[in-house]
PALUMLO-976213 format. One record per residue (C-alpha): residue in three letters; x, y, z. Coordinates in Angstrom, 1 decimal, always signed. Layout:
BEGIN
   resn       xx       yy       zz
    ALA        X        Y        Z
...
***
This chain:
BEGIN
   resn       xx       yy       zz
    MET     -0.1     +0.0     -0.1
    THR     +1.4     +3.2     -1.0
    ASP     +2.0     +5.9     +1.4
    GLN     -0.9     +8.9     +1.4
    PRO     +1.4    +12.1     +0.8
    THR     +2.5    +14.8     +3.5
    PRO     +3.0    +18.1     +3.6
    ASP     +6.7    +17.3     +3.5
    ASP     +6.2    +15.8     +0.1
    ASN     +4.6    +19.0     -1.4
    PRO     +7.4    +19.8     -4.2
    LEU     +5.7    +23.5     -4.3
    VAL     +8.3    +26.4     -3.3
    PRO     +5.7    +29.5     -4.2
    PHE     +8.6    +32.0     -2.8
    LEU    +10.9    +31.4     -5.8
    ARG    +10.9    +33.1     -9.0
    ASN    +10.1    +31.2    -11.7
    GLY    +12.2    +32.2    -15.1
    PRO    +14.9    +35.2    -14.8
    PRO    +13.9    +38.6    -13.6
    PRO    +11.8    +40.8    -15.7
    ASP    +13.5    +43.1    -17.7
    ARG    +12.2    +46.8    -17.2
    THR    +13.7    +47.9    -20.6
    THR    +10.6    +46.1    -22.5
    TRP     +7.3    +46.8    -22.2
    GLU     +6.7    +43.0    -21.4
    GLY     +9.1    +43.0    -18.7
    TRP     +7.7    +46.2    -17.6
    GLN     +4.4    +44.8    -17.2
    GLN     +5.2    +41.7    -15.3
    TRP     +7.2    +43.8    -12.9
    ARG     +4.7    +46.0    -12.1
    ARG     +1.6    +43.4    -11.4
    ILE     +4.7    +41.0     -8.9
    ARG     +5.9    +44.5     -7.5
    ASN     +4.0    +44.1     -4.1
    THR     +3.1    +40.3     -4.3
    PHE     +6.0    +38.8     -2.5
    ILE     +4.8    +36.7     +0.6
    PRO     +7.4    +36.7     +3.3
    ALA     +8.2    +34.0     +5.3
    PRO     +5.9    +33.0     +8.6
    ARG     +7.3    +34.0    +11.6
    LEU     +8.0    +31.1    +14.0
    SER     +9.4    +30.5    +17.4
    LEU    +12.8    +28.6    +17.5
    GLN    +10.7    +25.6    +19.2
    GLU     +8.2    +25.8    +16.3
    TYR    +11.6    +25.5    +13.5
    LEU    +12.8    +22.9    +15.7
    ASN     +9.6    +20.7    +15.4
    LEU     +9.9    +20.7    +11.7
    SER    +10.9    +17.7     +9.6
    PRO    +14.7    +18.7     +8.0
    ARG    +13.4    +19.3     +4.7
    ARG    +10.8    +21.9     +6.1
    ARG    +13.7    +23.3     +8.0
    GLY    +15.6    +24.0     +5.2
    LEU    +12.3    +25.3     +2.9
    HIS    +12.2    +27.8     +5.9
    ASP    +15.8    +29.1     +5.6
    LEU    +15.6    +29.6     +2.2
    HIS    +12.3    +31.1     +2.2
    ARG    +13.6    +33.7     +5.5
    THR    +16.9    +34.2     +3.0
    ALA    +14.0    +35.2     -0.1
    THR    +12.7    +37.6     +2.7
    HIS    +15.6    +39.4     +3.7
    VAL    +16.8    +39.8     -0.1
    ASN    +13.0    +40.8     -1.0
    MET    +12.2    +43.4     +1.5
    ARG     +9.6    +45.8     +0.5
    LEU    +10.7    +49.2     -0.4
    LEU    +10.4    +51.7     +2.6
    ASP     +9.2    +55.0     +2.1
    THR    +11.4    +57.8     +3.4
    PRO    +11.1    +61.5     +4.0
    MET    +13.2    +61.8     +0.4
    SER    +12.0    +59.3     -1.5
    GLN     +7.9    +60.6     -0.6
    ARG     +9.1    +64.0     -2.0
    VAL    +10.3    +62.5     -5.3
    GLU     +7.0    +60.1     -5.6
    ASP     +4.6    +63.2     -4.8
    LEU     +6.4    +65.6     -7.3
    MET     +6.5    +62.9    -10.0
    ARG     +2.7    +61.3     -9.5
    GLY     +1.7    +64.5     -9.8
    ARG     +3.7    +65.9    -12.9
    LEU     +2.6    +62.4    -14.6
    GLN     -1.1    +63.0    -13.8
    ASN     -1.2    +66.6    -14.5
    ASN     +0.6    +66.1    -18.0
    ALA     -1.5    +63.1    -18.7
    VAL     -4.8    +65.3    -18.5
    LYS     -3.8    +68.2    -20.8
    PHE     -5.6    +68.4    -24.0
    MET     -3.7    +70.5    -26.0
    PRO     -0.7    +69.9    -27.7
    GLY     +3.0    +70.9    -26.8
    THR     +5.9    +70.4    -24.9
    ARG     +5.1    +68.7    -21.2
    ASP     +7.0    +69.8    -18.5
    GLY     +9.8    +67.1    -17.8
    LEU    +11.5    +65.9    -14.3
    MET    +14.9    +65.1    -13.0
    ILE    +15.7    +62.7    -10.5
    ASN    +18.7    +63.7     -9.2
    GLY    +21.4    +61.5     -6.3
    GLY    +24.0    +59.9     -5.9
    GLY    +24.8    +56.0     -6.5
    PHE    +22.4    +53.5     -4.7
    HIS    +20.4    +56.2     -3.3
    GLY    +17.2    +54.6     -4.5
    LYS    +16.6    +56.7     -7.3
    THR    +15.7    +53.9    -10.3
    GLU    +13.2    +52.3     -7.6
    THR    +11.7    +55.1     -6.5
    SER    +10.7    +56.6     -9.8
    CYS     +9.9    +53.5    -11.3
    SER     +7.7    +52.6     -8.3
    ALA     +6.0    +56.6     -8.6
    ALA     +5.7    +55.7    -12.4
    ALA     +4.2    +51.9    -12.0
    SER     +1.5    +53.7     -9.5
    PHE     +0.5    +56.3    -12.0
    GLU     +0.2    +53.3    -14.7
    ASP     -2.0    +51.4    -12.3
    LEU     -4.5    +54.4    -12.1
    TRP     -4.0    +55.5    -16.0
    ARG     -5.0    +52.0    -17.0
    ASP     -8.1    +51.9    -15.2
    ILE     -9.2    +54.9    -16.4
    CYS     -8.4    +54.0    -19.6
    CYS     -9.9    +50.6    -19.3
    GLN    -13.2    +52.2    -18.1
    PHE    -13.4    +55.3    -21.0
    LEU    -11.5    +54.2    -23.8
    PRO    -12.2    +50.6    -24.1
    GLY    -10.2    +48.8    -26.6
    GLN     -6.7    +50.0    -25.4
    GLU     -5.5    +46.7    -24.3
    GLN     -4.8    +44.7    -27.2
    LEU     -3.6    +41.5    -27.6
    ALA     +0.2    +40.9    -26.6
    GLY     +2.5    +41.5    -30.0
    ALA     +0.1    +44.0    -31.4
    ARG     +1.6    +46.9    -33.0
    ASP     -0.7    +49.2    -31.2
    VAL     -0.7    +47.6    -28.0
    PHE     -0.9    +50.3    -25.0
    VAL     +2.5    +51.5    -23.5
    PRO     +1.6    +54.3    -21.1
    VAL     +5.3    +54.2    -19.3
    ALA     +8.0    +53.4    -21.3
    TYR    +11.5    +52.8    -19.4
    CYS    +15.3    +52.6    -20.8
    ARG    +18.7    +53.1    -19.7
    LEU    +20.8    +55.4    -21.6
    PRO    +23.8    +53.4    -23.0
    VAL    +27.4    +54.0    -21.7
    ARG    +28.6    +55.5    -24.6
    ALA    +25.6    +57.7    -25.9
    THR    +24.6    +58.5    -29.4
    PRO    +21.6    +59.3    -31.3
    LYS    +21.3    +56.1    -32.6
    ALA    +22.0    +54.3    -29.7
    LEU    +19.3    +56.3    -27.6
    CYS    +17.2    +55.6    -30.6
    LYS    +17.7    +51.8    -30.9
    ALA    +17.1    +51.9    -26.7
    VAL    +13.7    +53.4    -27.0
    LEU    +12.7    +51.0    -30.1
    ASP    +13.7    +48.1    -27.9
    ILE    +11.2    +48.9    -25.3
    TYR     +8.2    +48.0    -28.1
    GLY    +10.1    +45.4    -29.6
    ASP     +9.8    +47.6    -32.8
    PRO    +12.8    +47.1    -35.6
    HIS    +15.8    +49.3    -36.1
    PRO    +16.0    +51.3    -39.4
    LYS    +19.3    +52.1    -40.5
    HIS    +19.8    +55.9    -40.9
    LEU    +19.4    +58.1    -38.1
    ASP    +16.6    +60.3    -39.1
    ASP    +14.4    +57.0    -39.7
    LEU    +15.4    +55.9    -35.9
    ILE    +14.1    +59.2    -35.2
    ARG    +11.0    +58.9    -37.3
    ALA    +10.4    +55.5    -35.7
    VAL    +10.8    +56.4    -32.2
    LYS     +8.1    +59.5    -32.4
    GLU     +5.7    +56.9    -34.3
    ALA     +6.4    +54.3    -31.3
    VAL     +5.7    +56.6    -28.8
    ARG     +2.4    +57.9    -30.8
    ASP     +1.2    +54.4    -31.7
    HIS     +1.6    +53.1    -27.8
    ASN     +0.1    +56.1    -26.6
    THR     +3.1    +56.4    -24.2
    THR     +2.5    +58.9    -21.6
    ALA     +5.8    +58.8    -19.8
    LEU     +9.2    +58.0    -20.7
    LEU    +11.9    +57.5    -17.9
    ILE    +15.7    +57.7    -19.2
    ASP    +18.0    +56.3    -16.4
    ASP    +21.6    +56.7    -16.3
    VAL    +21.3    +60.2    -18.0
    THR    +24.5    +61.7    -16.6
    ARG    +26.6    +59.2    -18.9
    LEU    +26.2    +62.2    -21.2
    ARG    +29.7    +63.7    -20.7
    LEU    +29.0    +66.8    -23.5
    HIS    +32.7    +67.2    -24.4
    ARG    +31.5    +64.8    -27.5
    ALA    +29.5    +66.3    -30.3
    ASP    +27.6    +62.8    -29.8
    ASP    +26.4    +63.4    -26.6
    GLN    +25.4    +66.8    -27.4
    ASP    +23.3    +65.4    -30.2
    THR    +21.8    +63.1    -27.9
    LEU    +21.0    +65.7    -25.5
    ASP    +19.1    +67.5    -28.1
    LEU    +17.2    +64.5    -29.3
    ILE    +16.5    +63.8    -25.4
    ARG    +15.0    +67.3    -25.5
    GLU    +13.0    +67.1    -28.7
    LEU    +11.1    +64.1    -27.4
    MET     +8.9    +66.4    -25.3
    ASP     +7.3    +67.5    -28.3
    LEU     +5.7    +64.3    -28.5
    ASN     +3.1    +64.8    -25.6
    VAL     +5.1    +62.7    -23.4
    THR     +6.6    +63.4    -19.7
    LEU    +10.5    +62.8    -19.9
    VAL    +11.8    +61.6    -16.6
    LEU    +15.7    +62.0    -16.7
    ILE    +17.6    +59.4    -13.8
    GLY    +20.9    +60.3    -13.3
    VAL    +23.7    +60.5    -10.7
    ASP    +24.9    +64.2     -9.4
    ILE    +22.9    +66.1    -12.6
    PRO    +24.1    +69.7    -11.6
    GLY    +28.0    +68.7    -11.8
    SER    +27.7    +66.4    -14.9
    GLY    +27.5    +69.5    -17.3
    LEU    +23.9    +68.5    -18.4
    LEU    +22.8    +71.8    -16.9
    ARG    +25.0    +73.6    -19.2
    GLY    +23.2    +76.3    -21.1
    ALA    +20.2    +75.9    -18.9
    TYR    +18.8    +78.7    -16.7
    ILE    +16.5    +78.6    -13.2
    ASP    +13.4    +80.5    -14.0
    PRO    +13.0    +82.7    -10.6
    ARG     +9.3    +82.6    -11.3
    THR     +8.7    +78.7    -11.4
    LYS    +11.9    +77.9     -9.7
    GLN    +12.4    +75.5    -13.2
    TRP    +15.3    +74.7    -15.2
    VAL    +15.0    +76.0    -18.7
    PHE    +16.8    +74.7    -21.5
    PRO    +16.6    +76.9    -24.7
    ASP    +17.1    +75.1    -28.2
    ILE    +20.6    +74.8    -29.0
    LYS    +22.4    +74.6    -32.3
    ARG    +26.0    +73.3    -32.7
    GLY    +27.6    +70.2    -33.7
    LYS    +26.3    +68.1    -36.5
    SER    +22.7    +67.9    -34.6
    HIS    +20.1    +66.2    -36.3
    ASN    +17.7    +69.1    -34.7
    GLU    +20.0    +72.0    -36.6
    GLN    +17.9    +72.6    -39.1
    ALA    +14.4    +72.4    -37.4
    SER    +14.8    +74.5    -33.9
    THR    +11.4    +74.9    -32.8
    GLN    +12.0    +78.5    -30.3
    THR    +10.6    +76.3    -27.9
    GLU    +12.0    +76.1    -24.4
    ARG    +12.1    +72.8    -22.4
    ARG    +11.2    +73.3    -18.5
    PHE    +12.5    +70.4    -16.1
    ASP    +11.7    +70.5    -12.5
    MET    +14.8    +68.7    -10.5
    VAL    +14.6    +66.9     -7.5
    ASP    +17.1    +65.5     -5.1
    LEU    +16.8    +62.2     -3.3
    ASP    +19.6    +62.6     -0.4
    PRO    +20.7    +60.2     +2.0
    PHE    +19.5    +59.8     +5.4
    ASP    +21.1    +63.0     +7.5
    TYR    +21.9    +62.2    +11.1
    THR    +22.9    +65.6    +12.1
    THR    +19.3    +66.8    +12.9
    PRO    +16.9    +65.5    +15.2
    ALA    +14.2    +65.3    +12.3
    GLY    +17.3    +63.2    +10.0
    ILE    +17.8    +61.0    +13.1
    THR    +13.9    +60.3    +13.6
    ALA    +13.8    +59.6    +10.0
    PHE    +16.5    +56.9    +10.2
    LEU    +15.4    +55.4    +12.9
    ASP    +11.9    +55.0    +11.3
    HIS    +13.5    +53.5     +8.5
    LEU    +15.2    +50.6    +10.5
    ALA    +12.5    +49.8    +12.4
    GLY    +10.5    +49.4     +9.2
    ILE    +13.6    +47.3     +8.0
    GLU    +13.6    +45.2    +11.6
    ASP     +9.8    +44.6    +11.1
    GLN    +11.2    +42.3     +8.1
    LEU    +13.7    +40.0     +9.5
    ARG    +13.3    +36.5    +10.3
    LEU    +15.8    +36.1    +13.0
    PHE    +14.9    +33.7    +15.8
    ASN    +16.8    +35.6    +18.5
    SER    +15.9    +39.0    +17.2
    PHE    +14.0    +41.4    +19.2
    LYS    +12.2    +45.2    +19.0
    GLY    +15.0    +47.4    +19.0
    MET    +17.6    +45.3    +17.9
    LEU    +18.4    +48.1    +14.9
    THR    +17.1    +51.0    +16.9
    THR    +18.7    +51.0    +20.4
    GLY    +22.0    +51.1    +21.8
    GLU    +25.0    +51.9    +19.6
    MET    +23.4    +50.2    +16.6
    PRO    +21.8    +53.0    +14.5
    GLU    +25.2    +55.1    +14.7
    TYR    +27.3    +52.4    +13.5
    LEU    +25.1    +51.5    +10.7
    PHE    +24.9    +55.1     +9.7
    ARG    +29.0    +55.1     +9.8
    ARG    +29.0    +51.8     +7.8
    THR    +26.6    +53.4     +5.0
    HIS    +26.8    +57.1     +5.1
    GLY    +23.0    +56.9     +5.1
    ILE    +22.6    +55.6     +2.0
    VAL    +19.5    +53.2     +1.4
    GLY    +21.3    +51.1     -1.3
    LEU    +24.3    +50.3     +1.0
    LEU    +22.3    +49.6     +4.0
    ARG    +19.9    +47.1     +2.3
    ARG    +23.0    +45.3     +0.8
    LEU    +24.7    +45.4     +4.4
    ILE    +21.6    +44.1     +6.4
    GLU    +21.3    +41.3     +3.4
    ASP    +24.7    +39.8     +3.9
    GLY    +24.4    +40.6     +7.7
    CYS    +21.3    +37.9     +7.8
    THR    +22.9    +35.6     +5.9
    GLU    +25.6    +35.4     +8.2
    ALA    +23.5    +35.5    +11.0
    ILE    +21.7    +32.6     +9.7
    ALA    +25.1    +30.5     +8.9
    SER    +26.5    +31.1    +12.1
    ARG    +23.3    +30.3    +14.3
    ASP    +23.7    +34.1    +16.2
    GLU    +20.0    +34.6    +14.6
    ARG    +20.4    +38.3    +15.2
    LEU    +22.3    +41.4    +14.0
    THR    +25.2    +42.9    +16.4
    PRO    +27.6    +45.9    +15.3
    GLU    +30.3    +42.6    +16.0
    LEU    +28.5    +40.3    +13.5
    LEU    +28.1    +43.3    +11.0
    ALA    +31.7    +44.1    +11.4
    ARG    +33.0    +41.1     +9.7
    THR    +30.2    +41.5     +7.0
    SER    +31.6    +43.1     +3.8
    ILE    +29.0    +45.2     +1.7
    ARG    +29.0    +43.7     -1.5
    LEU    +27.3    +45.7     -4.5
    GLY    +26.5    +42.5     -6.9
    ASN    +27.1    +42.8    -10.7
    LEU    +28.5    +46.2    -11.4
    ALA    +29.6    +45.7    -15.0
    ASP    +26.5    +47.5    -16.3
    LEU    +27.6    +51.1    -14.1
    ASP    +29.8    +53.5    -15.3
    PRO    +32.1    +54.5    -12.6
    ASP    +33.1    +57.6    -14.4
    ALA    +29.6    +58.8    -14.2
    GLY    +29.6    +58.3    -10.1
    GLU    +27.1    +55.3    -10.7
    ILE    +29.3    +53.3     -7.6
    PRO    +29.2    +55.0     -4.3
    GLU    +31.9    +55.0     -2.1
    ILE    +32.0    +52.2     +0.8
    PRO    +33.5    +53.2     +4.0
    ASP    +35.8    +50.7     +5.3
    ASN    +37.5    +49.9     +8.5
    VAL    +34.7    +50.9    +10.7
    GLN    +35.2    +49.5    +14.0
    PRO    +31.9    +48.2    +15.9
    PRO    +31.5    +50.8    +18.9
    GLN    +33.7    +49.1    +22.4
    GLN    +32.0    +47.6    +25.0
    PRO    +32.9    +49.7    +28.3
    LYS    +35.2    +48.1    +30.4
    SER    +34.1    +47.0    +34.0
    ARG    +36.6    +49.1    +36.1
    ALA    +38.1    +46.8    +38.8
    LYS    +36.8    +48.1    +42.7
    ARG    +39.6    +49.7    +44.4
    PRO    +40.6    +47.7    +47.8
    ARG    +38.8    +49.4    +50.8
    ASN    +41.4    +51.4    +53.1
    THR    +41.1    +49.3    +56.5
    VAL    +43.7    +51.3    +58.4
    PHE    +41.3    +52.6    +60.9
    ASP    +38.9    +49.6    +61.1
    ASP    +38.1    +48.5    +64.7
    ARG    +39.9    +45.0    +65.4
    GLY    +37.7    +44.2    +68.9
    ASN    +39.2    +43.3    +71.5
    GLN    +43.0    +42.8    +71.0
    ARG    +45.8    +42.2    +73.4
    ALA    +48.2    +45.4    +73.8
    ALA    +51.8    +44.7    +72.5
    ASP    +54.4    +44.3    +75.7
    GLY    +56.3    +47.6    +76.1
***
């Protein structure tokens, strides 16, 4: 007689990803990511005794689920990211409901490497798309077409600027979003990009790593001209980059004293494709900074502690406790290790949890984190010359435990010794 299957025989592991991660630079990958971005289910909270009561296989699966929980922590809002999201959602919604043709004001998201610019921007754009798709499906039936159709609805498009940017390379990156072919000549490429953006009803175009433009080359200058020209397509441009003010990208721009926006007048230089078709239309951008945490003000310290509390709530370590990351010397040590950069903090916590599970400490301490290096993963697609790789603090020692001071012996010279016999004279 065959034994009945038990829960331990269940081969399903629902928390593991099926296939490669979504590629957000294609519309299919963006849609896949948008739908699953908030669907991860963290590991259940078990006591150590409940864990020990599991079979060896179930314990192994639970450890794997805990690891998946630590590396897939949800994106936490910070005062800095909330400011970016609020401005971005408002700008996307305002531009989306404008009926008159013309240039739409754009946005520039500025910050250092690993500050969370890409994830914050993509999250805000995905939230806008959720709303916009719901509206369009109610009032404009037929917008959702079959996959692969020319006029598939792509309200938000995301791409990354190639390391060596040229107008042709940027056009190909945009066309790759829609899966469209690449014409050979630049004029045909530009025309294909404009048609693709219009045909797919794209409302927002996010261009990441825009500070890879050096602007000392004619190709870089022409690429920037092309980016500005795309604003005439009734699309909101969101440019994401590292240290935009120091990159030279704002060359020729000035701040409008009335609107406080950066104004880019049309320029003619080099062999720009736009040289003969200048529109005399100024391009306007708002620039918002996504800064790291500040540990020098009470408000900054409170925000950092709140962020640590949010991370602590997501951890699945058996010996963790309330205040593990927010009390004692731990907050200051974490800040010194990461300089308040959310991406570095996330990597440190992820690898620290892996070490805590492997060593069976099952808790995070400054001493454990001191032997945990911050690894940034695959850096092949990052440009260090553009500031995309942050400087990682090194040789940060954990706080020293205060040594207990030995008690000085009590002076017993004047102690009463009781009835002692006097010495002979």
